[in-house]
C-alpha positions in Angstrom: 90.8 267.1 300.3 93.6 266.7 302.8 95.4 269.1 305.1 99.1 269.1 305.6 100.7 271.7 308.0 97.8 274.2 307.5 98.2 274.1 303.7 95.2 272.8 301.7 95.9 270.3 299.0 93.3 269.9 296.3 93.2 266.9 294.0 91.9 267.8 290.5 91.2 264.2 289.7 88.5 264.0 292.3 85.0 264.4 290.9 83.7 266.0 294.1 86.1 269.0 293.5 85.0 269.6 289.9 81.6 270.8 290.7 78.3 270.4 288.8 77.6 274.0 287.8 77.6 274.5 284.0 80.4 276.6 282.6 80.9 278.2 279.2 83.7 276.6 277.1 85.1 277.4 273.6 86.3 274.5 271.4 88.6 275.8 268.6 89.7 273.1 266.1 91.7 272.5 263.0 90.4 269.9 260.5 92.4 268.0 257.9 92.9 270.3 254.9 92.8 267.4 252.4 89.2 266.6 253.2 86.6 267.5 250.6 84.2 270.3 251.6 81.4 267.8 252.0 83.4 265.8 254.5 84.4 268.9 256.4 80.7 269.7 256.8 80.0 266.1 258.1 82.9 266.2 260.6 81.8 269.6 261.8 78.2 268.5 262.2 79.3 265.4 264.1 81.3 267.6 266.5 78.3 270.0 266.8 75.8 267.2 267.4 78.1 265.7 270.1 78.3 269.0 271.8 74.5 269.6 271.6 74.0 266.2 273.3 76.2 267.4 276.2 75.2 271.0 276.6 73.9 274.2 274.9 75.6 275.9 272.0 76.1 279.6 272.6 77.9 280.7 269.4 79.8 279.0 266.5 81.7 279.7 263.3 81.8 277.0 260.7 85.2 275.8 259.5 86.9 277.6 256.7 90.3 276.9 255.1 93.1 279.1 256.4 96.9 279.1 256.0 98.6 278.2 259.3 101.2 280.5 260.9 103.5 277.5 261.3 103.6 273.9 260.2 101.8 271.4 262.4 103.3 267.9 262.3 101.3 264.9 263.4 102.1 261.2 263.6 99.5 259.0 262.0 99.4 255.2 261.4 100.7 255.8 257.9 103.6 258.0 259.1 104.2 261.6 259.8 102.1 264.3 258.1 102.8 268.0 258.0 100.0 270.6 257.7 100.5 274.2 256.4 96.8 274.9 256.2 93.7 273.6 257.8 89.9 274.1 258.1 89.5 276.2 261.3 86.2 276.6 263.2 85.0 277.1 266.8 82.0 276.3 268.9 81.2 278.0 272.2 79.0 275.9 274.5 77.7 275.6 278.0 78.1 272.3 279.8 78.8 270.7 283.1 82.4 269.8 283.8 81.7 266.1 283.4 80.0 266.6 280.0 82.8 268.9 279.0 85.3 266.1 279.6 83.3 263.9 277.2 83.3 266.6 274.5 87.1 266.9 274.8 87.5 263.1 274.6 85.3 263.0 271.4 87.4 265.8 269.8 90.6 264.1 270.8 89.5 260.8 269.3 88.3 262.2 265.9 90.9 261.3 263.3 90.1 264.4 261.2 90.8 266.9 264.0 94.5 267.6 263.7 94.6 270.0 266.6 92.1 271.6 269.0 92.1 273.9 272.0 89.4 274.2 274.7 89.1 277.2 276.9 86.8 278.5 279.6 85.1 281.7 278.4 81.9 283.7 278.9 78.8 284.1 276.8 79.4 287.8 276.3 83.0 287.1 275.0 81.6 284.5 272.6 78.9 286.8 271.3 81.4 289.6 270.8 83.7 287.3 268.9 80.8 286.3 266.6 79.9 290.0 266.1 83.5 290.8 265.2 83.6 287.9 262.7 80.4 289.1 261.0 81.7 292.7 260.8 85.0 291.5 259.3 83.1 289.4 256.7 81.2 292.6 255.6 84.3 294.7 255.2 85.7 294.8 251.6 89.1 293.3 251.2 91.9 295.8 250.9 93.6 295.5 247.5 97.3 295.3 247.4 98.5 298.0 244.9 102.1 298.2 246.2 103.4 297.6 242.6 101.3 300.4 241.2 102.2 302.8 244.0 105.9 301.9 243.8 105.8 302.4 240.0 104.1 305.8 240.3 106.6 306.9 242.9 109.5 305.8 240.7 108.1 307.7 237.7 107.7 310.8 239.8 111.2 310.5 241.1 112.7 310.0 237.6 110.8 313.0 236.3 112.1 315.3 239.0 115.7 314.1 238.5 115.5 314.6 234.7 114.5 318.2 235.0 
């Protein structure tokens, strides 16, 4: 830390400024959609085991295949790949900042992780997100009967015109 004209300048590269108190982090990740389900489970378990070795898992949701809101392009050794879907999952964990950096490095080096985000969060927020996920899984899916509704409305309109 250095002072310059009464202003404090903090270097974020210095390990003394990071601290050693554990924090709660959330790692959200997209996995390659072309992986077989068994491989997705293996990649997920590898990420989970790596995190367990560096901290304590608070909450998690196993990856499930979802359509992406936009196409993600990624440059691989074989060339550019575009992804319109991915397996998405997340793990909330508590770790020291130094162990957190190792978790990020492991996620970044995994060739099956096409994109990830890591955030600072709280245990309460993680548990709430897990509860909301469980509630949404129990809710029945709403059926899309727009064609039936539109057809019934059209029939009613035609009958009232014909009279």
